[in-house]
C-alpha positions as CSV (number, residue, x, y, z in Angstrom):
1,M,23.3,98.8,-58.0
2,T,21.6,101.0,-56.3
3,G,18.7,100.0,-53.6
4,S,16.2,101.6,-56.5
5,D,17.6,99.6,-58.8
6,W,17.6,96.5,-56.9
7,A,14.0,96.7,-56.0
8,D,13.0,97.4,-59.8
9,V,14.8,94.0,-60.5
10,F,13.3,91.6,-58.1
11,Y,9.8,93.2,-57.5
12,K,7.9,93.3,-60.6
13,G,4.3,94.4,-59.3
14,L,3.0,97.7,-60.7
15,V,3.4,101.0,-58.4
16,R,1.0,103.2,-59.5
17,P,-0.8,106.6,-58.4
18,A,-4.1,105.0,-56.8
19,A,-7.2,106.4,-58.6
20,L,-11.1,106.5,-56.7
21,E,-11.6,103.4,-58.6
22,D,-9.5,101.7,-56.0
23,L,-11.0,103.3,-53.1
24,D,-12.8,100.2,-51.6
25,A,-9.5,97.7,-52.2
26,L,-7.6,100.6,-50.4
27,A,-10.2,101.0,-47.6
28,L,-9.8,96.9,-47.3
29,L,-6.3,97.1,-47.1
30,D,-6.1,99.9,-44.2
31,G,-8.4,97.9,-42.5
32,L,-6.5,94.7,-42.7
33,C,-2.5,96.9,-41.6
34,F,-3.7,99.0,-38.8
35,N,-5.8,98.9,-35.9
36,D,-6.5,102.7,-36.3
37,P,-7.8,103.0,-39.7
38,W,-8.6,105.9,-41.7
39,G,-11.4,104.2,-43.1
40,T,-12.8,105.4,-46.7
41,R,-13.7,108.7,-46.2
42,G,-10.0,109.8,-44.9
43,I,-8.8,108.1,-48.2
44,Q,-11.3,109.6,-50.1
45,E,-10.6,112.9,-48.9
46,E,-6.9,112.3,-50.0
47,L,-8.0,110.5,-53.0
48,L,-9.9,113.9,-54.4
49,I,-7.2,116.0,-53.0
50,Q,-4.9,114.2,-54.9
51,E,-6.7,115.1,-58.3
52,T,-6.1,118.6,-57.7
53,E,-2.2,118.1,-57.4
54,D,0.8,117.5,-59.7
55,F,2.3,114.5,-57.2
56,P,0.4,111.7,-55.6
57,R,-0.6,111.3,-52.3
58,V,-2.1,107.8,-53.0
59,M,0.2,105.1,-54.2
60,L,-0.4,101.0,-54.6
61,Y,2.0,98.5,-55.2
62,E,-0.1,95.8,-57.2
63,D,0.8,92.5,-58.6
64,V,-1.5,90.9,-61.4
65,G,-4.4,93.2,-60.6
66,D,-4.1,92.2,-56.4
67,K,-3.8,95.4,-54.8
68,K,-1.0,94.1,-51.9
69,A,0.4,97.5,-50.4
70,Y,-0.2,101.4,-50.5
71,L,1.4,104.5,-49.1
72,I,0.0,107.6,-48.3
73,G,2.0,110.8,-48.3
74,H,2.0,114.1,-49.1
75,L,4.9,116.7,-51.5
76,L,4.8,119.9,-49.9
77,L,7.6,122.4,-51.5
78,D,11.0,120.4,-50.6
79,E,9.6,118.1,-48.1
80,V,7.8,114.8,-48.3
81,R,5.8,113.6,-45.2
82,I,4.6,109.8,-45.2
83,Y,1.5,109.3,-43.1
84,R,0.8,105.4,-43.9
85,I,2.8,102.3,-45.3
86,G,0.4,99.1,-45.2
87,V,1.3,95.8,-47.0
88,R,-1.2,92.9,-46.5
89,P,-0.4,91.0,-43.6
90,E,0.7,87.2,-45.2
91,E,2.0,89.7,-48.2
92,R,5.1,91.6,-45.4
93,G,8.6,90.9,-45.4
94,K,8.8,90.5,-49.2
95,G,10.0,93.6,-50.4
96,Q,7.0,95.4,-51.4
97,A,6.9,98.4,-48.5
98,Y,10.7,99.3,-49.8
99,R,9.4,98.7,-53.5
100,L,6.4,101.2,-53.1
101,F,8.5,103.6,-50.8
102,S,11.7,103.8,-52.7
103,T,9.4,104.8,-56.4
104,Y,7.8,107.1,-54.1
105,L,10.8,108.4,-52.6
106,R,12.4,108.5,-56.4
107,M,9.5,110.4,-58.0
108,A,9.5,113.0,-54.6
109,R,13.4,114.0,-55.3
110,E,12.4,114.3,-58.8
111,K,9.8,117.2,-58.4
112,G,12.4,118.9,-55.8
113,A,12.1,117.4,-52.6
114,V,15.4,117.1,-50.3
115,L,13.7,115.7,-47.4
116,C,11.3,113.3,-46.2
117,T,9.7,112.8,-43.0
118,L,7.6,110.0,-40.8
119,E,6.9,108.9,-37.5
120,A,6.5,105.1,-36.2
121,R,5.5,103.5,-33.5
122,E,8.2,102.5,-31.3
123,N,7.4,98.9,-31.1
124,N,7.0,98.6,-34.9
125,M,10.2,97.1,-35.6
126,P,9.5,95.6,-39.1
127,A,9.1,99.1,-40.2
128,L,11.6,100.6,-38.3
129,K,14.0,98.4,-39.7
130,L,13.0,99.1,-43.3
131,Y,13.4,102.8,-42.5
132,K,16.7,102.6,-40.8
133,G,17.6,100.2,-43.8
134,M,16.8,102.9,-46.1
135,G,18.9,105.4,-44.4
136,F,16.5,107.4,-42.0
137,T,17.7,108.8,-39.3
138,Q,16.3,109.2,-35.4
139,V,15.7,113.1,-34.9
140,G,12.8,112.6,-31.9
141,Y,10.8,110.9,-30.2
142,R,6.6,111.7,-29.0
143,P,6.1,109.8,-25.9
144,H,2.2,108.3,-25.4
145,F,1.9,109.4,-29.2
146,Y,-0.9,106.5,-30.4
147,Q,-3.8,107.1,-28.5
148,D,-4.6,103.5,-28.8
149,T,-2.0,101.9,-28.1
150,G,-0.1,104.6,-25.8
151,E,2.8,103.7,-27.7
152,G,5.2,106.3,-28.4
153,A,6.4,107.4,-32.1
154,V,9.7,107.4,-33.4
155,L,9.9,111.0,-35.5
156,L,12.7,109.4,-38.3
157,D,14.1,112.1,-41.5
158,L,15.9,111.1,-44.9
159,E,17.9,113.4,-46.8
160,L,16.9,112.6,-50.1
161,N,20.1,114.3,-51.9
162,H,21.5,110.6,-52.0
163,L,18.7,109.0,-53.6
């Protein structure tokens, strides 16, 4: 079983593109997940741009209507860039980020993406573990990248040809 097949079998929540009617729930999730939330306006901008494109920028993982995780990314030509992945604190460690992320990467590959890039806080061990477990490799480091804490950013890439 491939990683994405495994995720589909064990995580039955729905992964879908978010819509403007999800804005309040997304802003709440963003505030729960990050010390530096984008807020309603930032997420709304992504949703509005998404309406003009043929690939989603904002994805949701929900289970029985409860929105538990989200992802914000962008596909440009053959590269997908991930900006945020957030999971409700009480839901972390249950594989929802993996399901959401693997679904999004599979969709990007189907649209012709060959590379995924992202950065993570150097002290965000759960995220780094997820990314490395998915096959990402470190390609760089930006010291003092995050203004709120002064943490450095670990730059990661994943070639999508093996998905």
